N, C-alpha and C positions, 0 to 999 in steps of 0.2 A: 546198623548192627544191633540186634536184640541182645539183651543181657545174657551173658554166658557164652557168647561166641568167641572165637579164637582171638588171641592177643596179637597186637602189631609190634614188630621189632622197631626199636628206636634206631635211627641212623644218624651218625655224626657227619653232618654236611655243613657246607658254608651257608650261613643264614642269608647272605647277600645274593645267592644264586637266583636268577630269574630265567624266564623262557620255558622251553619245552620240558614238561615233566615236573617243573618246580612246584606247581600248585598241588599236584597229587602227593608229592613228597612232603610238602608242608602239612597237609591234612593228616597223612599217615603218621608223621612225627608228632603232631599235636595229640593224636589219639594215644600213642605210646607214652608220651610225656604225662598225659592226664592219668592214665592207668598206673604209671609208676608213682605218681604224686598222690594217690588215694582219691582220685576224682573220677570214678567210673561213670557217673551220670553225664558229666561234661564230655567224657570220651564217647559215650553213646551218641550224643547230639552231634559232635563233630564227625563221627563215623557215618551217621545218617546223611549228613550233607555231602560227605565224600562219595557215598554211594550214588546220590543223585547226580553229582558232577560227572561220574564215570558213565552214567547211563545216557540215554538220548532224551532225558527229561528236558522239555523246552522251558524258556523263561528268561526275561531280561536279567534277573538277579543272578541266576546260575551262569548265564553267559558272561556276565561281567566278571564273576569269580574265575571262570575258566580262562578268560582272556586277560587276567590281571597283568598290568603293565610293570608293576614294581617287583620287588623281591618278596614273595608271599610269606616266607618264614620271618624275615626281619620286620615286615609290616604287621605281623601277628594276624594275618588274614583269617585263619580259622576261628580265632577268638573274637573277631569283629562280628561275624555272623552268629556265633554261639551266644554272644552278649545280646544281640537283637532278639533271638528266639527266646532267651531267658526273660527278657523284658516283657515280651508278649504274655508269658505265663505269669510273671509277678504282677502285671497290671490287669490280669484277668481278661485280656483281649483274646487269648487263645487257651482257654482252660483245658481243651482237649490234650494239650501237651503234658498235662499232669501225670499221665501214666508213666512217662519217661522220668519226670522230676521226682516222682515218688518211688522210683526204682522198681516199677512193676515190669513183668514180662509182657511187652506189647510190641507192635510192629513200628519200630522207631522211624523207619524210612517213610512209611505211609503217613504218620503223624506230622513229620517234618515237611513232607511234600504238601500236605493240606495247609499247614501254617504259612508256608511260603506263598502258596497260591492265593490265600486270603489276605495276606499283608505284605505283598511284594514291595509296594512303594515305601512304607515306613522302614522295612528291613533294608532297603537300598541305602537309606541314610546312614545306617550303622557301618557301611563300608567306607564312608567318607573320611574317617579319622581313626587313629590308633586307639586301642583300649585304654580306658581310664582305670588303672588298677591301684588306686591309692590304698595303702595298707599301713595301719598304725603300728603293727607289730614290727615293721622294719626299723622303727625308731630305736629299738633295743640295740641295734648295731651302731647307730650314731652315738648313743650314750656310752657304749663300750669303747668306741674310738676316742671319745673325749677323755675317758679315764686313762687310756693309754697315752694320749698326748700330754695330759697333766703329769704323768709319770716321767715323760721325757723332758719335763721342765718348762713346758709352755704354760702361760698363765691359765689358771683353771676357770676363768670367766670367758664365755664363748659368745661371740656374735655370729649367728648362724645364717647362712645364705643358701637357699635351696632352689635348684632348677627342676622343672618338670613337676611342680608341686601339686598339680591336679586340683583337688579341693582343699589343699593345705592341711591335711590331717596330720602330717608330720611337723607342721608348723605350730602344733599345739603340744609338742613333746615336753615342754616345760611343765605341763599339767599332768604328765604321766609319771608313774612310779615303776621302777625296775628292780627285779632280783636277778642279777647276772652272775650265776655260779656262786651265790651267797653274798655277793657285793651288792648292797642296796643303794639306790639313787632315787631322788625325787621327793615330792611333797608327801606329807602324812595322809592327806585326804585327796587322792588323785582322781582325775576324771576317768582314768583307766590304769590298770596295773598289769605288768607283763613279767612273766617268769619263764622265758624260753628254756627248753631242755638244753643244758649246758654241757658241752663236751670239751675235755681238756682242762688245763689250769684255769682258775678264775682270772678275770682282768685285775689290774691294779686297783687298790682301794684308795679313793681320794674324795675330798670334798670338791664338787664342781658346781658351777652355776651357769645357767643359760641366761645370758644378759639380754639377748634379743633374738628374734626369729623373723626372717623376711623371705618371701619366695616369689617365683614367677611361674607362669604357664601360658602356652600359646592359646589355650582355650580353658581358662579357669572355671571350676565348678563351684557353684554356690550351694553349700550343704543345707542351707535353710530353705531352699527351693525344692519342694517335694518331687517335681519332675526331674530335676538335675540329680537329686539324691537317688532316685530310681535308676538312673543311668549307671551310677556307681555300683549300686547293688546288683544290677544285671550282670556286671563283670565279675562278681563274686561267685566262685564255683559253689553250687547249691549244697555240696557235701560238707562244706566248711561252715557249720552253723555259728561257730564262735566269731567268725568274721562279720556276720550280720549283726551280732551283739555289739561288736566293736564299732561298726558303722553307726549304729543308733547312739552309742555313747559319744562318738565324735560329733554327731549332729547336735546333740544336747550341748556339748562344750562350745561348738561354733555359734550356737544360738545365744549363749551367754557372753561370749567375746569372740568376734570373728578373727580368723587368722589374717596376718598381714600379707596379702597376696595380690599381685598385680598381673595384668595381661601383658606379656612381653616375651620375646623369644630369649633363649638361654644366653646367646652371645651378647645381645644388647644389655641384658640384665647384669651379667657378670661384669662387663666393662663399666657399666654405670656404678655398680656398687663398689667395685675396687677403686674407683676414682674418688669416693667419699673419704673424708678424713677418718682415721681410725683412732679410737681411744687407747691411750697407753694402758698396759696391764690387762688388755683384752685380746684373746686369740680370735682372729677372724677365720671362719671355716666355711668353705664351699662344700655342700653335701648334696648327694642325689642317689636315687635308688631305682633300678630297673627302668631307666629312662634314656640312657646314653645312646642306645641303638636307634631311638626315634629322633635324635638330634641330627639335623643335616650335617654332612661332612664338613662343609665350610664353616658352620657354626662350631663344631667340635674343635676345629683348628683355631678359631678365634678365642674360644674359651681357654684352650691350652696355652696359647700365646699370652693371653692376658694374665693368667695365673702365674706363669713363669716370669713374666716381666714384673709383676707385683712381688713375687717371691724374691726376686733379685734385690728389691728395695726393702724387704722385711727386716725388722730388727728384733732383738730380744724383748724389747718392750711392746712391740707391735708385730707379733708373728702371724704367719698365714699357714693354713692347713687345707688339705683337699681330701675329703672322705667320700669314697664311691663304693656302693654296693651294686655290682653289675654282673652280668653273665660273662663268664670266660668263654669266648667263642670256640676254643679248641676242645675244652672239656664239657662245656654246657653246664658247668656248675656256677653257682652264684658266689662271688668272692668280694670280701670287703678289703679294699686297698686304700692305703693312706700315703700321702706325701706331706711334708711340712718344711717350712722355711723360717729362719735363715739356716744356711748350711747346705742348701741344694739337695736335701734328702731324696734319695731315689724311692721309687714305689715300694711300699712295704705291705706284704700280704698279712693282714691281721687275723682273718677268719674266713671260713666257708660258712654259708648260712642258708637256711630255708627261705625261699622267696617271700613267704608270708609270715615269717617270724617265729615258726614253730620251734626251731632249734638253731644253735650257733656252735660251730666247732672252732674253738679258739686256737690260733696257731702262732700268735705273736711270740 
């Protein structure tokens, strides 16, 4: 689709759907989502791939996408190939794609066809795993949740455990500063500062401290490795220049002191960490953002069981909390939901939020 062509309507569908028509629906929905999220260039790239898929264009890469065995929307299949194409441009391996990424009126389908033909093997590798969309701006949600938990009477010192940490960018959040609706949190000289557009009442104002941060990922990314950093940048939508600036700042911070990140699946990590002794006067928090859909169902069940079992043993001196910023599968909006123990607190919706940290709609 060249710039200026008709828009695609977004459909509310079950993201776990697979089989006939699922791939076409996934690509159409991704185009519409990108257009609605202010990412017209990414929408053009995804639409161009979709056009090739609908045509008789041959090729192993296109055939693999057409015959995708999983649920293409849940697997973020359109973003996997879009990330690979963006990487070709960022690395100067396919500069001809520049017309699209500069927003020029060009033949998108022809340029994407040429890129796939020239780089089919490396692009195939981008289909092997889900996108790595580590975004520092999401940590504003975690900071706001900690303020809310402190207001509820939990100790304002937090031991943070993150699953799906990717490169560990949110494991550096103790070095970030936040302006959350006028409530300020963080050091005076931060590695990054965030002031998301705040909608609704401000969060509670409290002194809070991040005592520790530890995370896991099944395929952790080393920010100090230029090739691995390129992979993360390839998943940033090119329209969002501020996110490239944040990535560079995170790389600098990680070079000064690496995040505490281990290679481990979510269930094993949570079970291991919850088994460790907890310091009195510290709130232990499990946190994650835009990752739950990628955690296998059996691991989701294990994480939930481990948290609820640990919650049943939590005390006022050693409380437990669970903060999740994830997509609501019915509304397709991103919601921050919190549970905490003791007390068997049910899920509380604190906010709706932009997936990349641009705004937070406080609802607590």
